[in-house]
C-alpha positions as CSV (number, residue, x, y, z in Angstrom):
1,X,110.6,133.0,139.3
2,X,109.6,129.8,139.5
3,X,109.3,129.4,135.4
4,X,112.6,130.7,135.4
5,X,114.1,128.1,137.8
6,X,112.4,125.6,135.5
7,X,114.2,126.7,132.4
8,X,117.5,127.1,134.5
9,X,116.9,123.2,135.6
10,X,115.9,121.8,132.3
11,X,119.0,123.7,130.3
12,X,121.3,122.0,132.9
13,X,119.7,118.8,132.0
14,X,120.2,119.1,128.8
15,X,123.6,120.2,128.7
16,X,125.3,117.9,131.5
17,X,123.1,114.7,129.3
18,X,124.5,115.8,126.1
19,X,128.0,116.3,127.2
20,X,128.0,112.8,129.0
21,X,126.7,111.1,125.1
22,X,129.0,113.0,123.6
23,X,131.6,112.2,125.4
24,X,130.7,108.3,125.8
25,X,129.9,108.3,122.0
26,X,133.3,110.1,121.0
27,X,135.2,106.7,123.1
28,X,133.1,104.5,121.5
29,X,134.1,105.9,118.1
30,X,137.7,106.0,119.4
31,X,137.9,102.5,120.2
32,X,136.5,101.5,116.8
33,X,138.8,104.0,114.9
34,X,141.4,102.0,117.1
35,X,140.7,98.4,115.8
36,X,140.5,99.6,112.1
37,X,143.6,101.2,112.4
38,X,145.3,98.1,113.7
39,X,143.7,95.9,111.1
40,X,141.5,94.2,113.8
41,X,140.3,90.6,113.3
42,X,136.1,90.8,112.3
43,X,135.4,89.2,115.7
44,X,137.7,92.0,117.4
45,X,136.1,94.7,115.5
46,X,132.6,93.4,115.7
47,X,133.0,92.5,119.4
48,X,134.2,96.5,120.4
49,X,130.4,96.8,120.5
50,X,129.6,98.4,117.3
51,X,126.1,97.9,117.9
52,X,126.2,100.0,121.0
53,X,128.0,102.7,119.5
54,X,125.1,102.7,116.7
55,X,122.6,102.7,119.7
56,X,124.2,105.7,120.9
57,X,124.5,107.7,117.5
58,X,120.6,107.1,117.0
59,X,120.2,108.6,121.0
60,X,122.2,111.6,120.3
61,X,120.7,112.0,116.9
62,X,117.3,112.3,118.6
63,X,118.2,114.6,121.5
64,X,119.7,116.8,119.3
65,X,116.3,116.9,116.9
66,X,114.3,116.9,119.8
67,X,115.9,119.5,121.6
68,X,116.5,122.0,118.2
69,X,112.7,121.4,117.4
70,X,111.0,121.6,121.2
71,X,109.2,124.5,120.2
72,X,107.5,122.5,117.3
73,X,106.5,119.6,119.3
74,X,105.3,121.8,121.8
75,X,103.4,123.4,119.6
76,X,102.0,119.8,118.1
77,X,101.6,118.6,121.8
78,X,98.9,121.7,122.5
79,X,97.3,121.4,119.0
80,X,96.9,117.6,119.8
81,X,95.2,118.3,123.1
82,X,93.0,121.0,121.2
83,X,91.6,118.2,118.6
84,X,91.6,115.3,121.0
85,X,88.0,113.9,121.1
86,X,86.8,114.0,125.0
87,X,83.7,112.5,124.9
88,X,82.8,110.1,122.2
89,X,79.1,108.7,121.8
90,X,78.9,106.4,119.2
91,X,79.6,103.1,120.3
92,X,81.9,101.8,117.6
93,X,84.2,105.4,118.0
94,X,83.9,104.8,121.5
95,X,85.5,101.5,121.4
96,X,88.2,102.6,118.8
97,X,89.4,105.1,121.3
98,X,89.7,102.7,123.9
99,X,91.5,99.8,122.0
100,X,93.6,102.7,121.1
101,X,94.6,103.8,124.2
102,X,95.0,100.2,125.6
103,X,96.9,99.2,122.6
104,X,99.4,102.2,123.1
105,X,99.8,101.6,126.8
106,X,100.8,98.4,126.7
107,X,103.3,98.9,123.5
108,X,104.6,101.6,125.6
109,X,105.0,99.5,128.4
110,X,106.8,96.7,126.4
111,X,109.0,99.0,124.8
112,X,110.3,100.4,127.8
113,X,110.5,97.7,129.5
114,X,113.1,96.2,127.0
115,X,115.2,98.7,126.7
116,X,115.5,99.6,130.6
117,X,116.3,95.9,131.5
118,X,118.7,95.7,128.9
119,X,121.1,98.9,129.9
120,X,120.9,97.6,133.7
121,X,121.7,94.0,132.8
122,X,124.8,95.8,130.9
123,X,125.2,97.6,133.8
124,X,125.4,94.9,136.3
125,X,126.9,92.2,134.5
126,X,130.9,93.2,135.3
127,X,129.6,93.1,139.0
128,X,127.9,89.6,138.2
129,X,131.1,88.2,136.3
130,X,133.0,89.5,139.3
131,X,130.7,88.1,142.4
132,X,130.9,84.9,140.2
133,X,134.6,84.4,139.8
134,X,134.9,85.0,143.4
135,X,133.0,82.6,144.4
136,X,134.5,80.1,142.2
137,X,137.8,81.3,143.7
138,X,139.0,82.8,140.4
139,X,141.1,85.8,140.7
140,X,139.2,88.6,138.8
141,X,138.9,92.7,138.7
142,X,136.1,94.8,138.0
143,X,135.4,95.1,134.1
144,X,133.9,97.7,132.2
145,X,130.0,98.3,130.8
146,X,131.3,99.5,128.1
147,X,134.5,99.6,125.4
148,X,135.4,103.0,125.2
149,X,138.8,104.6,124.1
150,X,140.1,107.1,127.1
151,X,143.4,109.5,127.2
152,X,144.5,107.7,130.3
153,X,144.5,104.8,132.0
154,X,141.3,103.6,132.9
155,X,142.8,100.1,134.9
156,X,144.3,102.3,138.0
157,X,141.8,102.4,141.2
158,X,140.5,106.0,141.2
159,X,139.9,106.3,137.4
160,X,138.5,102.5,137.2
161,X,135.4,103.8,139.7
162,X,134.7,106.9,137.7
163,X,135.1,105.2,134.3
164,X,132.2,102.8,135.6
165,X,130.0,105.3,137.0
166,X,130.4,107.5,134.2
167,X,129.8,104.4,131.7
168,X,127.2,103.6,134.2
169,X,125.5,107.0,133.9
170,X,125.9,108.0,129.8
171,X,124.1,104.4,129.4
172,X,121.2,105.2,131.0
173,X,120.8,108.9,129.5
174,X,121.5,107.2,126.2
175,X,118.3,104.9,126.9
176,X,116.1,107.7,128.1
177,X,117.1,109.9,125.5
178,X,116.2,107.1,123.0
179,X,112.8,106.2,124.7
180,X,112.1,110.3,125.1
181,X,111.6,110.2,121.1
182,X,110.2,107.1,120.2
183,X,107.4,107.0,122.9
184,X,106.7,110.9,121.7
185,X,106.2,109.7,117.9
186,X,104.4,106.5,119.6
187,X,101.7,108.5,121.2
188,X,101.2,111.4,118.5
189,X,100.9,108.6,115.8
190,X,98.4,106.5,117.8
191,X,96.6,109.5,118.5
192,X,96.4,110.6,115.0
193,X,95.4,107.0,113.5
194,X,92.8,107.0,116.1
195,X,91.5,110.5,114.9
196,X,91.3,109.1,111.2
197,X,89.6,106.0,112.2
198,X,87.0,108.5,114.0
199,X,86.9,110.6,111.5
200,X,85.9,107.4,109.3
201,X,83.1,106.2,111.6
202,X,81.8,109.6,110.8
203,X,82.0,109.7,107.1
204,X,80.2,106.2,107.1
205,X,77.4,107.6,109.2
206,X,76.8,110.4,106.7
207,X,73.5,110.2,104.7
208,X,72.8,106.8,106.4
209,X,69.5,106.1,108.8
210,X,65.5,106.6,107.9
211,X,64.9,109.6,105.4
212,X,61.9,110.2,106.7
213,X,63.0,110.7,110.1
214,X,65.6,113.3,109.2
215,X,65.3,116.8,109.5
216,X,67.2,118.0,106.5
217,X,65.9,116.0,103.6
218,X,65.0,117.5,100.1
219,X,62.4,116.2,97.8
220,X,63.8,116.2,93.9
221,X,61.0,114.8,91.4
222,X,58.7,113.0,94.0
223,X,62.2,111.7,95.6
224,X,63.3,112.1,99.0
225,X,67.1,112.4,99.5
226,X,69.4,113.5,102.6
227,X,70.9,116.7,102.7
228,X,74.0,116.5,104.9
229,X,75.9,119.3,103.2
230,X,76.7,121.0,106.5
231,X,78.4,117.5,107.8
232,X,80.5,117.1,104.7
233,X,81.9,120.5,105.7
234,X,82.8,119.7,109.1
235,X,84.1,116.8,107.9
236,X,86.2,118.5,105.7
237,X,87.4,120.6,107.9
238,X,88.5,117.7,110.1
239,X,90.3,115.7,107.7
240,X,92.2,119.3,106.6
241,X,93.5,119.7,110.3
242,X,94.7,116.3,110.4
243,X,96.5,116.2,107.3
244,X,98.1,119.2,108.1
245,X,99.3,118.1,111.7
246,X,100.4,114.9,110.0
247,X,102.4,116.9,107.3
248,X,103.9,119.2,110.8
249,X,104.9,115.8,112.5
250,X,106.4,114.2,109.4
251,X,108.5,117.3,109.2
252,X,109.1,116.6,113.2
253,X,110.4,113.3,112.9
254,X,111.6,112.9,109.5
255,X,115.7,113.2,110.7
256,X,114.8,110.5,113.5
257,X,113.0,108.3,111.0
258,X,116.0,108.7,108.8
259,X,118.5,107.7,111.5
260,X,116.2,104.8,112.5
261,X,116.5,103.5,109.2
262,X,120.1,103.9,108.4
263,X,121.1,102.3,111.8
264,X,118.7,99.7,112.8
265,X,119.7,97.2,109.9
266,X,123.9,97.5,110.8
267,X,122.6,97.4,114.8
268,X,120.9,94.3,114.5
269,X,123.7,92.8,112.3
270,X,126.3,93.2,114.6
271,X,124.3,92.3,118.2
272,X,123.1,89.0,116.1
273,X,126.7,88.0,115.2
274,X,128.1,88.9,118.7
275,X,125.2,86.8,120.4
276,X,126.0,83.8,118.1
277,X,130.0,83.7,117.9
278,X,131.5,86.3,120.7
279,X,131.4,87.5,124.1
280,X,129.5,84.6,126.3
281,X,129.4,86.7,129.5
282,X,127.3,89.4,127.7
283,X,124.7,87.3,125.9
284,X,121.6,87.6,128.0
285,X,122.6,91.3,127.8
286,X,122.8,91.4,123.9
287,X,119.6,89.4,123.6
288,X,117.7,92.1,125.2
289,X,119.6,94.7,123.2
290,X,118.1,92.1,120.1
291,X,115.0,92.6,121.5
292,X,114.8,96.4,122.6
293,X,116.3,97.2,119.0
294,X,113.7,94.9,116.8
295,X,110.8,96.4,119.1
296,X,112.2,99.9,118.5
297,X,112.3,100.1,114.4
298,X,109.2,97.3,114.7
299,X,107.1,100.1,116.9
300,X,108.2,102.7,114.5
301,X,107.0,101.0,111.1
302,X,104.0,99.7,113.0
303,X,102.1,103.5,113.6
304,X,103.7,104.8,110.6
305,X,102.2,101.6,108.8
306,X,98.7,102.3,111.1
307,X,98.5,106.0,110.0
308,X,98.9,105.1,106.0
309,X,96.5,102.5,106.8
310,X,93.9,104.6,108.8
311,X,94.4,107.3,105.7
312,X,92.9,104.7,103.1
313,X,90.5,103.4,105.7
314,X,88.9,107.2,105.5
315,X,88.8,106.9,101.7
316,X,86.8,103.7,101.8
317,X,84.2,105.3,104.6
318,X,83.0,107.3,101.8
319,X,82.3,104.6,99.4
320,X,80.7,102.8,102.6
321,X,78.7,105.8,103.3
322,X,74.9,106.6,102.3
323,X,76.5,109.2,99.1
324,X,73.7,107.4,97.0
325,X,71.1,108.6,99.4
326,X,72.2,112.2,99.1
327,X,71.2,114.8,97.3
328,X,73.5,116.2,94.4
329,X,75.1,119.2,96.1
330,X,76.2,116.3,98.8
331,X,77.6,113.9,96.2
332,X,79.2,116.9,94.3
333,X,81.5,117.7,97.5
334,X,81.6,113.9,98.9
335,X,83.6,113.2,95.2
336,X,85.8,116.2,95.9
337,X,86.7,114.7,98.9
338,X,87.2,111.3,97.8
339,X,89.6,112.8,95.1
340,X,91.6,114.1,97.9
341,X,91.6,110.7,99.3
342,X,92.9,109.1,97.0
343,X,96.6,110.5,98.6
344,X,97.1,108.1,101.7
345,X,99.2,109.9,104.0
346,X,102.4,108.5,105.1
347,X,106.0,109.1,106.7
348,X,108.9,109.2,105.6
349,X,113.1,109.3,105.8
350,X,113.5,112.7,105.6
351,X,111.5,112.5,102.0
352,X,113.6,109.4,100.8
353,X,111.7,106.8,101.5
354,X,108.4,105.9,103.0
355,X,108.4,104.3,106.2
356,X,105.7,101.5,106.4
357,X,105.5,97.2,107.3
358,X,107.1,97.0,104.4
359,X,110.2,98.8,105.5
360,X,110.4,96.7,108.1
361,X,110.7,93.8,106.6
362,X,113.5,95.7,104.5
363,X,115.3,96.5,107.3
364,X,115.6,93.1,108.7
365,X,116.3,91.5,105.3
366,X,119.2,94.0,104.9
367,X,120.5,93.0,108.5
368,X,120.7,89.4,107.7
369,X,122.4,90.5,104.0
370,X,124.9,91.9,106.5
371,X,125.4,89.1,109.1
372,X,125.6,86.6,106.0
373,X,128.8,88.7,104.9
374,X,130.3,88.4,108.2
375,X,129.3,85.2,108.8
376,X,131.5,84.2,105.5
377,X,134.5,86.2,106.5
378,X,134.2,85.0,110.2
379,X,136.5,82.1,110.5
380,X,136.8,81.1,114.1
381,X,139.3,78.9,115.4
């Protein structure tokens, strides 16, 4: 009975959230379409909160993806809990674990800060502008949070309040959808990167230490060699499990990553243009939006690049191990491991493009190119 109530609440929350988000997105697309059909100027078109429409499109895409693949994500979370290193005795490995968790916590707080504070600035700016004008004795009415197209006159008294509440709630839901997807990706990617680094430490310790104090050593032609074949097999099993986990995680997030790569440049370009030339009252809110947009794509690229670098680090750990002090059987096993490690692990945008920090640099360059194009076409009065 309790489980049934939880499912009902979950489905109800999803239906309400998706309905509000879809309605808001439809209003934004309608507003943009009206601007296009009326041959509006560049400042009117970009100033119609085009970057917000892009942000909400990303949020809706992530909401649908997370919901559609919820069983996959639940499985990935359970599997991650199973392979999580509860106890780490090695000092270096313990430092890696503590540093990874501390960095993850700080980045999550920073990312949530930009998004949550940004949306509340947008929501409260119309009220702040109204109060400012009232204090100055300037006749004014409460404005709206976003620029949406409605099939009714939103300026009428009752409709005005309903629209304002709707836009406020929809904006918060949009941010929650964005945070839910990105924080989940950050957490999983950070843990897998940490596990790859812990694996590197374990590989680096293979066939190391004093041969005379090692129990499983072999004497060949008068020389003593390490026999760490069982440890190598254990390491290989862990590595294969991590590889499969990363592949599953890549399949789960590849659509979301494609949405990020496609829309981030446009969002950054439009909000920078709005800050520089338009909307002085919304400048602070737009600056926080810019910070959220830069942080959002930067974090995705950072953790994707972190896994890429950590997978390469596993390959380097084989070279740094004591393979030359092990017997022939162990050396052959390590050679097979090394051949597999020549192919690094990485995330992609629906298999079209690998995601690293170079991708982030490319997104910023593309955004700047779009901004330059808008700037040359814009002629301020």
